[in-house]
C-alpha positions in Angstrom: 0.0 0.0 0.0 3.0 2.3 0.2 2.3 3.8 -3.3 -1.5 4.2 -2.6 -1.2 8.0 -2.4 0.3 8.0 -5.9 -1.9 5.5 -7.7 -4.4 8.0 -9.2 -1.5 9.9 -10.6 0.1 6.8 -12.0 -3.2 5.8 -13.6 -3.5 9.2 -15.3 -0.2 8.5 -17.1 -0.7 4.7 -17.5 -4.5 4.0 -17.5 -4.0 0.3 -18.5 -1.4 -0.3 -15.8 -2.2 -3.5 -13.8 -1.7 -3.1 -10.1 -1.7 -5.4 -7.1 -1.9 -3.9 -3.7 -0.8 -6.4 -1.1 -2.2 -6.0 2.4 -0.8 -7.6 5.5 -1.9 -8.1 9.0 -0.8 -5.0 11.0 0.8 -7.1 13.7 3.1 -8.8 11.2 4.0 -5.5 9.4 4.7 -3.6 12.6 6.8 -6.5 14.0 8.8 -6.5 10.8 9.3 -2.7 11.0 10.4 -3.0 14.6 12.9 -5.7 13.7 14.4 -3.5 11.1 14.4 -0.5 13.4 13.0 1.8 10.7 11.5 4.2 13.2 13.8 3.7 16.1 15.7 6.6 17.6 19.0 5.6 16.0 17.5 5.5 12.5 15.9 8.9 13.0 19.0 10.6 14.4 22.0 9.0 12.8 23.1 8.2 9.2 20.9 5.1 9.0 21.2 4.6 5.2 18.2 2.2 5.0 15.4 4.7 4.5 14.7 7.8 2.5 14.3 10.9 4.5 13.4 14.5 3.8 15.8 17.2 4.9 13.2 19.5 6.5 14.3 22.6 8.4 11.7 21.8 11.1 13.1 18.3 11.8 16.0 19.7 13.7 18.8 17.7 12.1 16.8 14.5 12.4 15.9 12.1 9.7 12.3 12.9 9.3 10.4 10.5 7.0 9.0 12.2 3.9 5.4 11.0 4.6 5.0 12.9 7.8 3.0 16.2 7.4 5.0 19.1 8.7 2.4 19.7 11.4 2.9 16.2 12.8 6.7 16.1 13.0 7.0 16.8 16.7 4.1 14.5 17.5 5.9 11.7 15.5 9.2 12.1 17.5 7.3 12.1 20.8 5.8 8.7 20.0 7.3 5.3 21.0 8.9 3.3 18.2 5.9 1.0 17.9 3.5 3.9 17.7 5.6 5.5 15.0 5.3 2.3 13.0 1.5 2.3 13.6 1.3 5.9 12.5 3.0 5.0 9.2 0.9 2.0 8.5 -2.3 3.7 9.5 -1.5 6.4 6.9 -0.9 3.7 4.3 -4.2 2.0 4.9 -6.0 5.4 4.8 -4.3 6.1 1.5 -5.8 2.9 0.0 -9.3 3.6 1.4 -9.1 7.2 0.2 -8.7 6.0 -3.4 -12.5 5.2 -3.2 -14.5 2.1 -3.9 -15.0 3.1 -7.6 -11.3 3.3 -8.1 -10.4 0.2 -6.1 -12.9 -1.9 -8.1 -11.3 -1.2 -11.4 -10.6 -4.2 -13.6 -6.9 -3.5 -13.5 -6.5 -3.3 -9.7 -6.3 -6.2 -7.3 -6.2 -6.0 -3.6 -4.8 -9.1 -2.0 -4.3 -10.2 1.5 -0.8 -11.5 2.1 -1.9 -14.1 4.6 -4.3 -15.6 2.1 -1.6 -15.5 -0.6 1.0 -17.4 1.5 -1.7 -19.9 2.8 -2.7 -20.8 -0.8 -0.4 -19.1 -3.4 -1.6 -21.2 -6.3 -5.3 -20.4 -5.7 -4.5 -16.7 -5.3 -2.2 -16.5 -8.3 -5.0 -18.1 -10.4 -7.3 -15.3 -9.3 -4.7 -12.8 -10.3 -4.1 -14.5 -13.6 -7.8 -14.8 -14.4 -8.6 -11.1 -13.6 -5.6 -9.8 -15.5 -5.9 -12.3 -18.4 -2.4 -13.7 -17.8 -1.0 -17.2 -18.0 1.7 -19.2 -16.3 5.3 -18.9 -17.4 7.9 -21.6 -17.4 8.8 -21.3 -13.7 5.6 -20.0 -12.2 4.5 -23.3 -10.6 7.9 -23.9 -9.0 8.0 -20.3 -7.7 4.5 -20.7 -6.2 5.6 -23.9 -4.4 8.2 -21.8 -2.6 5.8 -19.2 -1.3 5.4 -19.4 2.5 5.2 -17.3 5.6 8.7 -16.6 7.0 9.3 -18.5 10.3 9.7 -15.4 12.4 8.0 -14.3 15.6 5.5 -11.7 14.5 3.8 -11.2 17.9 3.8 -7.8 19.4 3.6 -6.5 22.9 0.7 -4.2 22.6 1.0 -2.9 26.2 2.6 0.4 25.2 0.0 1.1 22.6 -3.3 2.7 23.4 -6.4 0.6 22.8 -7.6 3.4 20.4 -4.5 3.1 18.2 -4.7 -0.6 18.2 -8.4 -0.7 17.3 -7.9 2.0 14.6 -5.1 0.1 12.8 -7.1 -3.2 12.8 -10.3 -1.4 11.7 -8.5 0.2 8.8 -7.0 -3.1 7.8 -10.5 -4.7 7.8 -11.8 -1.8 5.7 -9.1 -2.4 3.1 -9.7 -6.1 3.1 -13.3 -5.5 2.0 -11.9 -4.7 -1.4 -9.6 -7.8 -1.6 -10.2 -10.8 -3.8 
């Protein structure tokens, strides 16, 4: 969903572009972001090198992510690392929803749930192929046999997150899933 905010612009240039928006359970995504320390204090204050940041005058020599509205910069830095991750993913889900149901139901857009894809990649790929009018290539079947959920602990300690933030992120995820195949 990271490009959700730009999809309408992309489609104005490439109206026949085929697009798959892959959604993933918020807990898994946030656990992955925490593991990579994308929004940890070190990444936001040192030369992290793993993320693109804006050089904003109001970020006070910090690595302010480019998706944060200027009015929310100080709020972002006051949050815990997990809440920064949730802020990011909440915005990404909102970007998808803000595209609107008419846009999301276009014939050349698919929204797919990652968990469904890894649980039955062949079935999901067949849905993609059917909707986009595509066939299997020489190695498609062997690639699909290797699709599986990584064996990593994706459980989060939600104690430091407000119930409101937790509910909001899962609610947005469910709203996005309503458009999935």
